[in-house]
Every structure is written in C-alpha cells, then in structure tokens.
N, C-alpha and C positions, 0 to 999 in steps of 0.2 A: 246691504249693498255688497259687502265682502262675501257673504254667504251665497248670494246669487251669482257673483262672479266666479266663485269657486266651483259652483255646480256647472257653470258654462265651460270652465276649463276641463273638468273631468268629462263632460259630454263631448268636447272636442277631441280629447284624448281617445275616448272610446270610438269615436267616428273614424279617426285616423290611427287605428291600432298599429299598423305597420310602422309609421313614422314614430309613434310613441315608443314602441319597443326598441327601435334602433337608437333613438335618442337616449333612452334610459340605459340601454346596454353600453353605449359608448361612454357615458358618464360613469357608469358603474365600473367598467374596466379601468378607466383612468383613475378613479378614486381608489380602487383596489390597489393598483400599483403605487399610488401616492401614499396610501395608508401604510403599506409595508415599508416603503422608504422612510416615512415619518417615524415608524416604530424604531428602525435602526438609528436614525438621526437622534431621536429623543434619548435612546439608551446611551449612545456614544457621548452625548453632551451632558449626561447626568452624572458622570463619574465623580465620586467623592463628595457629591452634594448632600448625601445622607448624613454626613458628619454635622453634629449640632453647631459647631463653631467654624464651619467650612469657610465662611467669608473672612475669618481672622487668622486662618492657619496658612503659614508659608513654609516652603522648604528652602534651605540654604544650599546653593550650588557654588562650585568653585571653578576657577579658570586660572591658567598660568601661561605666561608668555616666555619668549626667549627661544633657545635652541631646542627646548623640549616642550613646546607649546601644546596645550591641550585643555580639556574641560571635563568636569565630572559632576555627577548628581550628588556626590558625597563630599564630606569635608574632613580634613586631616584630624586625627585624634588628638594632636598636640595643640589644638585651638579650642580652649575652654569657653564656649559661647554662653554657658549658663550663668545667669546673674550679672552679666556685663552691661545690659542695656535696660533703662527704665521703660522703654516701649514694649518690652517682652514680658508677658505674664507668665508663661511656662516655656521650658525648653525640653525637648525629648529627642534622644538619639535612638536610632534603629540600625542594627547590623545583621547582615546575613553573609555566610561563607559558602553558600550553595553553588556559587560559580566555580568553586575549586573542589570542594568536597561536601558530601551530604552527611548529616548526623545519622548514625546508626542507633535507633531507639528500640529498646527491648523491654517488655513487661507483660505479665500475665501469659507467659509462654508464647509470646508473639514478638516478632522483630521485623522492622522495616527501615529502609533508607528513607529519610525524610528530607525533602527539599525545602519545605517552608518552616525552617527552624531559625528563629531570630533571637538576638539579644537586644534588650531595650532598657531604658530608664523607667522607673515606676511611673513617671509623669506621662508616659505614652498614653495611659488610659484617660488622662485629662485633656490631652491635645487632640487625639483622635477618638472617635466614638466606638466603644466596645460595649456590647450588650451582655452583661454577665448573667449566666444561669446559676452558677455555683461560685461561692467565694466572694471576697470583698476586694474590689479593685484598689482600695486605699492601702491594703497590706499584702496584696497577692505576691508582690516581688520584693518583700522586705529582706529576705535572706538569700545567700548565694546559691542555695540548693533548691530554691522555690521554682516552680514551673507552672505556667498558665497554658492551657490547651484549648483548642476549639471543640465545639460540641461533637462534630463528626469524628474528630480524633479520639475523643473520650469513648464514643460508641465503638470505634475500631479496636481499641485496646481493652476496654472494660465492659462492653455491652451497655445495658441500660442502668447499671447500678451506679450509685453515687461514687464518683472517682476521687473526691477530696481525700487527701492523705495517702493515696496510692503512690507507689514508687515506680519510676521509670528509669532504667539504666540508659544513659546517654553517652555515646562514644564518638569522638571526633579525633583530633590529634591527641587529646587526653580523654579521660572518662570520668563520669560522676554519676552517683545515684541521686535523682532529683524527685522531690515530692510535689505532687499536684496540689496546688493551692487555689486554683481558680479555673473556671470553664466559661468561655464566652460563645455566644451564637456565631455560627460561621459568618465570615465577613461577606457582604453582598457582592454579587458579580460585578457591579459597577464601582469597584474599588481598585485603585492602582497598585495596592499591595494586599496579599492574602497570607495571613499568618495561621499556622496550625500549632506552633509551639513558640512561646515567648519566655525566655529566661532572663534574669537580671544581668547587667553588664559585668557584675562581679564574678559571674560564673565563667567568664572568658579566660580568667587566669588558670582555671582547672581544665576547661575543655580545649583550650588552645595553647597559650603560653603566658608566662609571667609578664606583667605590664601590658596586657593585651589592649586595653582601652586606648592608651596613648599611642600605640604603635599601629593602629589601623584606622582607615577611613570609615566614617559612619554617615548614615543619612540623618540629617538634623532638621527637625521640625520645630517651628516657633509658633506659639499662640500669642498673637499681639494683643496688647491691652486695647480696650474699646477706645476708638478715636485716634489710635496711634497711626502715624503715617509710614507706610512701607518705604517710600522714597527717602523720608527723613532718617529712618533706621539705616538704610543702605549707605547714606552719606557718612555714617559714623564708622563704617567697616574699614576704610583705609587707615585711620588712626589706630583702630584696634589691632589690625594686622602689623602695623609698624611697631607697636608695643610688644608684640609676641614674637615676631620674626626678624625684626631689625632690618638690615639691608635686603634680605630676601623678599620682603614684602612688596618691593617694587615690581616683582614679576607675578604677584598673586593678587587675585581679586575675588570677592564674594558677591553673590547676587541673591535676591529673594525671588522665589517662584511661587505663585499662588497654588494652593493645593488643588483647586479645581482645574488648573491648566496643565497639570502633569500628564494626564493621559493622552491628550491630543496635541499638546504643544511642546512636549519635552522628549527629546530623542538622544539622550546621552547613551554612550556605549555601555555604561554600567548601571542602567536602569534596573530596578528591582524586578520588574516584569516588563515585557514588550508593551509599548504604548500603542495607542490607536493612530490612525492616519487622518489628519484634518483634510487632506486632499480627497480621500475616499468619502468622507462625510459631505464635502462640497459636491463631489461627483454625484452622490445619491440625490442630493437636493436638486442638482441640475437635471438629472434624468427624470425626476418626479415632475419638475416644471415643464420639461419638454413633452412628456406624455399628457399632462393636463392641458397644455397648450394645443396639442393635437386634438384632444377631446372637445375643447372649447370651440375650435374652428369647425370641427365636425358638427357640433350643435348649431352653430351659426348657419352653416350651409343647409342643414336639414330644415331649420326654421325658415330660412329664406325660400327654400324650395316649396314650403307649404304656404308661403305668403300669397301665391296665386289664388289658393282656395279661401284665404281669409280676407282678401281685399274688400269684398262686399261688407263683411262684418265690421271692418274698421271704418269703412265709409259711412255705414248707418250710425255707428257710434258717434262719429264726428258731426253728422247732420243733427243727431239728437242732443248735441251740446257738449260732448266730451272733449276736453282740451288735450293738447299734446302731452302735457305733463302727466295727466291721468292715464293716458295710453302707455306712456313710458313706464310708469309704475306698474301697470297691469302686466306688461311683457316681462319686466324684471321679476315680478312676483311669480309669473309662470315658470320662468327659467329656474328660479330658486326652488320652486315646487318640484320640478323635474329632478334637480340635484338631490332634494330631500327624499324623493321616491327611489332614487338610485342608491341612497345611503345604506339602507338595510341589505340590499343586494351586495354592495361593495364590502360591507362588514362581514357578511357570510362568506363571500369569496376569499377575503383576506384571511379569515380564520381557517378556512379549508386549505389555503395555499401556504399557511405559515410553516408547517413542518417542512415543505419543500424549500421554502425561503431560508429557513434555518439551516437546512442541509447545504444549500448553496453558499451560505456565509460561514459555515462551521460555527454557528451561534446557537443560543438557546433563548431567543426572544419570546415574550409572552404578550398577548393582548389583554391587558387588565386595565380597562378604563376606570373601574371603580377605585383602584388603588393608585391611579396615575392621572392626576388632574391636568398635567401639562399635555399628556397624550390626548385626553378627551377634548380639551379646549382646542388643541391643534386640529383634530379631526373635524370638529364642529365648524371651526373657522374656515378650514379648507373647503368644506362642502358648500357653505354659504357663499364664499368668495368665488368658487368655481361656478356656482349658479349665476351670480351677479355678472361675472365676466362673460358667461355664455349668452346672457340675455341683453348685454349692453348694445352691441351692434344692431341686432334685429329690432330692439326697442326704438332706437333713434330712426332707423330706416323705415320701419313699418308705420310708425306714428306720423311720418312725414307724408303719407299718401294724401293726395287731393281728393276729397269726397266726390266732387262733381265728375272728375274723370273716371274714378272707380265705378260709380253708379252707371255711367254711360258705357262702361266696358272698354274704356281706353287706358286701362291700367298698364303701366310699364315702369320697371325699376331703373331704366335708362342705362346708358353705356358705362357711366361712372360706377354704378352699383355692380355691373357685370365685371368690371375691371377689379374691383375690391374683392369680389367672391373668388375670381380666378387667382388673384394674388394670394389669398388665404389658402387656397388649395395647394398652390406651389410651395408656400411656406410649410404647410402641414406635411406634404410629402417629402420636402427637403429635410425636415427634421427627422423623419423616419429613415431616410437614406443615410443621413449622418450617423444615426445609431447603427444602421446596418453595416456601414463601412467600419465604424468603431469596433463592433463585435468581431468582424472579420480580422482586423488588424491585431486585436488582443489575442484571438485564437492563433493567428500566424506566429506571433511572438512567443506564445507559450509552447507551440510546436518546435520553434527554433531552440528554445531553452532545453526541451526534452531531448532533442536530437544532436545538439552541439557537442563536439568533442571537447571535453573539459581538461584534457591532458592527463587523465588517469582513468582507470577502469572502475566504474561505480557499481557494476553488477556483481552479485554473488559475494558481497562483502558484509559481514556481520560486525556491528559495533557494540562493544561492551563498555559501559561507563566504569571508570575507576573512582569510587566515591569516598574512600577513606585510606588512611596511611597504611593500614594492615594489608589491604588488597594491593596497594602499590609496592609494599615490601615483598609480597609474594609473587611479583610479576614473573620472575625467571622460572619459578616452579610451574606457574600456570602455563607459560608459553611452551615449556618442555612437555607438559601433559597434553596440550592441544595438538602438538605436532606428531603425537603418536598415532593419530587417526589418519588413514589414507584419504578421508574426506576433506582434510585440512591441507590447503596448498601453501599457506603462508600466515604468519602472525607478526604483528608489529604494534608496539606501544608508542603513543605520542601525546603531546599536549595539544588538544584540539584535533580535528580531522579535516581533510581537504573539504573546502567550502565553509569551514568554520574555524579558521586560524585567526585569533584575535590579538594575541600578545604582540606588543611593540617593545623594542628594547634598543637602548643606545648602543650603536656599533661604531667602532673605530677601525677604519680600513686603510690600507696602504694607498698613499696618494691623496688622502682626504685634504681638501683645502684648509690650510691653517692647522692641520692635525686635530680638527674638532670632531667630536662624536655627533652622530646623527641618528635619529630614531628610525628603525625599519621593522617590518614584521619579522618575527623570529618564531620558529617552531622547534621544540625539543622532541627528538625522535630516538628510535633505537636503530640497530644495524640493518634491519630488514624493511625499513619504511618504504624505500623506492620499489623493491621487488613485490611487496605485498599489494601496494596500490598500482603497480605497473606504470610507474612514472619513468619517462625516457631519460637516460643519461646521455648528454651530448658530448661531453669531453671529460677527461680525467677518469676517476674511479669512484665506486660506491664506498660507503663506510664499510669497514671490515674489522671483525675482532682479531684477524690475523696481524693487524697493525696495532701494536700495543698502546700507542699513544692516541688512537683515533677518538677514544672517549673523552679526551681532554683537549687535544690540539687540532682536530680535523673539523673543517666546515665544508658544506656544500651550498652553493647559491644557485638561483635561477638566472635565466637569460637577462631578464630585466635588471637584476642586481648588477650583473657584469657590465651592462651598458651604463647604468647609473653611476657605477664606480669608475667608469672610464677605462675599463680593462679590455684590451683586445685578446689577451691570452691570460685568463684568470687563474688557471691552475698554478699553484705555488705562491700566489700573492698572500701577503700577510693580512690578518684580520683578527679582531678581538671584540668580545662582548664586554660592555661596561660592568664593573663590579658593584656599581651603586644601585643597580635595579633590584637585585634579589637579596633578601636576607640570607646570611650564612652561605653565600655563593662567592667563589673565588675563581674567576675565569682567567686563564692564561692566554698570552698571545699565541695564535695558531696560524694555520694556512688553509687556503682553499684547495681541496683535493678533487673536486668535481663540480660540473655545471649541469643542471637539469633543464630540460625543455620547460618553458613556462606552462604552469597548470593553474587552473582557477581555484585558488584556495579560499575564495569568498564567493558571494553570489555574483551573477552576471550584471547586477546593478553597479558593481564596482570594477574599476580597472585593475589589472594585475600590477601589483607593486613589487619592488625588490623584496626578495625573501631569502632569509638565511636559515639553514638547517643545522642543528647541533645535537650531538649525542648528550642526553641528560635524562637518565631514568627517573630521577627523583621528582620530575615535574609531570609525569604521565597523568592524563585525565581520561584516556580512552585506550582500548585495545581493539585493533582491527584484525578480523580473521577472514581470510579468503577461503571460501569453500569450493570444492570441485563441482562442475556442472552436473545437475541431476542428483546431487547428494545433500540438498539443503536440509530436508527434514531429518535425515539420519545424522548429519553433521551437527545440527542444533541439539539433538538429543545427547550426542557425545559431549558437546561443550557444556551443557547443563549438568551432566553427571560429573564431569571433571571439576567444574566449579564447586559443586556441593561437597565433593570430596576434600577439596583444599580449603574452602571457606564455608563450613557447614552452617554458620550462623548468619550468613549474608544472602539475601535474595538474588537469584540469577535474573538479571535484566539485560535486554538487548534491543537493538533496532537494526534496520538494514540501511546501508549507506545511501542507496538510491532514494529511499523514503525520506531520510534526513535532508537530502538535497531538495527534494520536492517541497518540503515544508518551508524552504526559504522563499518560495514563490506563492505562499498561501494568499497574500493580499492581491497578487496579480491574477490568480485564478478566480478569486472572489470578484474582482473587477470584471473579468470576462463573463462570468455567469450572470452578473447583474446587467451587463450590456445586452446579452442575449435575451434575458427576461424582459427588459424594457423595450427592446426592439420588437419582440413578438407582440406586446401590447400595442405599441405605437402603430405597427403595420395593420393590425386588425382594426384599430380605431380609424386610421387613415382610410382604410378600405370602405368603412361605413361613411366617411366623409365624401369620398368619391361617389358612392352610391347616391348620397344626398344631392350632390351637384348634377349627377346624371338624371335624377328624377326632375330636378328643376329645369334642366335644359330640355328634356323630353316634353315636359308640360308646356314650356314656352313655344316649342316648335310642333305642337300637335297638328295644327292646320297644315303646315308645310309637309309633314310626314304623310298626312292623308292625301294631299294633292299629288305628291310624288308617287304614291302607290296607285292612285287612279290613273296616272299617266304611264304606268307600267314599270316603275322602279322595283327592283328585286329586294328581298329582305336583306341579302348580303350587302347590297350597296347602301342601304339605309343604316345598317350596323356600322359600316365603314365611315359613313358621313357623321354619325353621332360620336364615334370613337376617336375620330381624327383630332378633334379639339382637345380631348383629354390626353392623347398621346403627346401633343405639343406641351401641355402643362407638366406632364411627367418629365419630358425632356428638359424643360426649364428648371424643374426641381433638381434634376441631376446636375445641371450646369451650376446651379447655386450651391448645392450640397458638396460637390467635389472639393473645391478649394477650402471650404470651412472644415470638412472632415480631415483633409490633408494637414492643415495647420494644427488642429486639435490633437490628432493622433501622433504627429511628429513631435509635438511637445510632450505627450505622454511617453513616447519611446525614449525621450532624452533621459528618463530616469534609469535607463539601462546603458551601461558602458558598452555592452555588446548587444547588438540588435539587428533586426531585419527592418527594412523600410516598407511603407505602404506601397505595394506593387501595383502595376497597372491592372493586373487581373482582378484585384480587389474592387476597383471602381467599375470594371466591366461587368463582373458578376452582380454587384449591387444594382447597376443600371438595368441589367437583364431581369433581375428579380422584381425590381420596381415596376418595369413595364408589364411583366407577366401578371403580377397581382392587380395592377391598375386596369389593364385591359380585360382581365377575367371578371373584375367587378363591374366595369362599365358595360361590357358586352351582355351581361345578364339582363340589365335594364333595357339596353338598346334592342336586343332580340325580342323582348316582350312587346316593345312598341312597334317594331318592324312587322311582327306577325299579327298585330291587332287589325280589326276590321276598319277599313278607311271610312266607311259610313259613320262609324262611331266617332272617328277623329274629326270629321267635318261637322258633325252634329255638335261637338264641343264648342265650335265657334258660332 
C-alpha cells in the first residue's frame, strides 16, 4: 500500500513539474537559511561544553555596593577560597595582565608580544579540560620557572621538534627564563578563554612584583563535588567574607556563575575575552523562524492551488472507502517527502554559501554533521517539522472534500478557505516587509555611526600599543624620533584611546555634596593629546610643558563633567584624584585649567559621561600618531624604522584609529548583514507564494476569463483584474507590517545612546519594493492567462 502510494506521489510530482519545482525550491531556500542560522546558534550555545566536568564547574564573580559600586568577573587575591568549603572538590585561579601589558617572549632567535599569557594554579588542568600532547599535567606547573604552552605556540617558536625542556625568556615588569614543561592542543574556538602560555602563580613575584598573588584579582573556577548544591554553597559566602574582611564584607558579595553560561550571559567589563550576545542568538532564531514560516505558507498556497486538479483523485479515494484520517496521513506524508527532497538541495546550498555566511559574521563555522550530533539532530528535526507544518493545513482542508460534489464537478473551497489563504499571504508578505524595514533601519543606523561627528578627527591616525614597561620608559625618545618626519603632524601617548577609555577613578571635586568622592571616567594623557586628536577646547587652556606644575596639578574636563559638578565657570575650580585607586600613586589637589567639547570616548551605544583628563606618562597604553594627508605609506615606513632603532627586540605593531572604532560595531554590522540575507530569502520565497496564489486564482476564474475575452476584454484589463486582488493583499501586509517593524526596530535602536529613528522614507521604500515584487510576480501569471485562447478556457469548464 505504501509503495503504491509513493509511486502515485512521484507520478503526480512528475505530472505537475512546475509546481513540484517551485515547492521544493521554496522549502530548500528556507531550509538553507535555517540551517545556516542553526549552525551559528549551535556554535554559540556550545561554548565550554567540551569540558569533561562542564556541568560542575562554576566561576566566582564579585560585586560591591556603596559609593564605589561595581561588579567584576574576578575575585580579590586576598580572599583564599581554596579548601574553605566541603562542596568544592577543586579550586583554580587564572590571571592575565594583557589588559595592561603583554608579555614579551623570546626564544630560538624569535620574539613576540604575547597577549594570551596566563598565570594559573596547577589545579587548572583538573578543573578545565586541557588535552596534553607533551608533558604531564600533574607536574607541569610544579616549579616557579615552569611553563606550559599551546601546540601552535610550540610550532611558532620551535617548529616540529619536541619543545620539552626548551627555554623561553619572558619579560613583563620583571623577567625570567622559563622552561617548557608541557604542551597542550590549542583550545577549541568555543571556549570562553584561550591560553597560549600558562605559568604558575609563583612566577608572578618575578614577572610582576613581590606578593603578586595577594595583591591582584584573579578569575576563580570551582569544581563542585558531585551532588553539591551551587545555591547552598553561595549561602555560605557571606559568613566567609565576614571572617576575612570584617566590617568591609557588608559591601561585598560573591556569586557563582555556571561555566557554560559565561559566553552568552556574562558581560563584565573585565571579561577575559569578549562574550557572545544572547540577543543576537535569539534574533537568528527569530529570523530562521520567519523565513521557515514564509516557506510553509508558500507550500500551503501552492498545495491549495493544486487542489483543483486533485479534487477528483480525493473524491475517488473517498468513494473507495478511504477515511479522512488516512487522507490526512497521506497529505502529511507527501509534505514531509517534499521537505526531504528539499533537504539535499538545502544542504548543498548551505555548504556553498557557508564561506559567504562566515564572511558576513566574521566567523569560521563548519558544517560537520558527523562530529556534531546536536547539529545533525537539529537539521533532521527541522526538516521533518517543516514538512509536517507545511502539510497540516492542506491535509485537513483537502481531506474534507465531499466526494459527491467533487465527482459532480461542484467542487469549491468556499469563502472561508479563500479568507484563510488570503490571510496567510498577508502574513507571509508582512513578515518579508518587516525584515525589509529592519534591514533598512540597521543600514541607516550604521551609516549614521560612520558619518557622525565624534568630537575628534578619526582619520589619518595610527595607533601603536605600548605593551611593556621598557617601551613606556622610552616614550619621550620615541616621540622625539617620530616628530622628526614631516609626515608626522602630531604624537600623543594616553591610557586608552578615544572610543576605548575604560578607566574609572574616584574624584573629589570642589562643591561635591558632603565632600564625598565619586567615580568618573579618567584618562591619563600627555601634553599633546588634544592637538593630536583635534579635540576642541571650549574654555581655558590646553596642558603645556611651559607650566611647570601641569604634570601634577592641572586637570582638563569635558562639558558633561562641568555640568555634573555644577560648575558654570569651571576654570580654576579645585579637583583631585583619589590616592587609593593606584598603587604607588600620590595625586595632589589641583585645579581645572580647561574645558573641552564633549567627544565620544566610548561607542555610540553609551552616553557621554563626565570625563577627567590628567597628565601621567606612567600609565600610557597607546601612542597616537597623526600623519599628513597622502603620506600614510611613507609615514608608516618611517615609524617602523624609528621603532626598530629604539626597540630592536620588539615587534612593530599598529592599527588605524578609524578601524579600531569600526570594530566597536562588529556585532551591529553582523546584525545588518544577517537581516539583509534573511530578507532576500524571505522575499524570494514570498514571491513563490504569490505565484502559487495567482495560479490558484487563475484556475478558479478560468471560465470567467474566457467569457470576458469572448466579450471583447483586452489582455491589459484582464491583467489589471487579476492583479487588483493581490495589490490589496500587499497593501494589507504593509499596514500590518509597519507598526510591528516600527516597534521592533525602535527597541533595537534603544541599544544606542545616539541613534537615528526609523524614518518615513524607510516604510515608503519598503512598501514600493513590496508592491513592485508582488505585481511583477503576479503579472507574469496573469499575462499568460490573459493571452491564452478563450476556447481552451471555456473547454476547461
């Protein structure tokens, strides 16, 4: 029976090849889009699950309240968590100083600044999963000069030879010769942390300063005992804090964070690596759902359009004793078969489009169903589910035909069926219009970001990172050397750069309520910061070496700071940075010497805050060099030569300020690309859906078209007649889509402190495009019917 039915299905497909190809094409396009989205979602939600004990590993985070409220992914070094709780099987600390300085590593006549240099407890190899290629993880970090490296790092320094026992010279604030005692395979891409070097915590006293471990915050990971309750452990933290901090514990709290939640659900400012975005993952899922919904509606309309030709088949089956349940199963099986036939096409398309998709996302996803059971199961389930949903409505409608009326030729789906079909087309096209408007709004916002005046000149500025103390100490000589070239218009050192100033510091200013310190963003700069970045000075004066006390007593603030401090005339007002924030820092009370125009020192997602500028060369992390127009290549060559002359053992690294700023909006550009991608698929599939409904409408009105032509109606009038109905449906779709798109995109834009709104032109253009695509699709079918022989049309009846 099944075999006979299968043969009948394939025979029907062959007989109606046009409908078959359109149905399979629509499902294949939707599944292609969904598979690519599923690939991204699967990857993003798989972070850290490769760890053998992923379900039992938690990271300890900290928070504090009061006048200096904040939170951190790390824990203070003076809180010894190891061995304090019976619920904890293992404790491991991890520390990186790459936010401030990179380690300079040299060996085998090669040297590199290394960002992924970590200090850790030996237990890190028990808590997190490391796959050792060389060495024993039990003893690899036994001594203070031991060093474990990644496989790619071993190849970089030593080629393919066995690196065990080799020595690497490591220099940070201090320096040490360290022996390679272990090599592990590179950590997988779906890890929230990627280490290339791991040294023991005891090495911190040599590489940094004495008493290092107790004086620095570390990332602390706990491997809980089997059956231990995370909430029960958390409930013991207040008593633990009270025992170690005394009265200070009232303002401090500790929390547990599941290892597998770090990537998508943790967004501390001091994360080891930037995390993912749960909102983006949900957006991808929503877009995949929308495109699949459009395809399902498309299939429903095409199947309904074909129902005229299949009415007699259904009637004969019912007369022969087939029940409604059997017919429903038949149509559902047919729909699933269509989806399964679309599956290989979708997989081939997805594989072909994957490089383009990776380029859009700045990702390196791979389609490996063999090694990824979740991905294979998701793709299979998605395909079958799409088929079932596609066949559900046609199955119940077509199985409800009355056999007597069908065999007498009085078959009709009725007004209710027509209303449902038209409603589905409206929903289908409305979904496509929402995506169209969304893509336009994202593109408009990205253009706004690119063209907005940030309050400084981002062009022709080269940024050099200051990665170690020796480079910092040689800053004056470097600046003097750079300024010898006519291609160099200005040089300035600073801690952070405009768009990435992150330091917050307690500030005491004249007139502060109760004389209390308040935290504000602070940037340490040199005398030429304003001129190099072309930041406008509104009142007062710039920093100047001509004023002998400027390096200690002078401050410059922005407009927002002046307003926040309640100063109408800020110049001359008293201000001081707290001495408790920086080790070995002694700030003296000073005064404001100038006020600058507000500039965006972070991304446009954030509002401009009060900002304090202060001369302090010891804190520089970047050197900015403004080059003359048209002299970028020559200027870079000169900078590189000067750098190598002053720092022969250090690589010359640079970036351009405008590119650094663009990287702040990587996630937003990714959203825009995916919107455009999904919109294209959706419009194409919706066009197929309209073609299906046009086919159905034309088939239903065959006799009417023939009679009109016999009575003298022109082809143009018939095209207008058939198109008018669809124009009304597209109009309804626009009316439905506009408020939905406005609400959704207004909410998306709220992530930006500075934004442009969804303008009227966005909706007008989307409406115009939707009408053009719809009418072009419908007119093709309408014209064919209008030009057909009326004798054939009447013979049909």
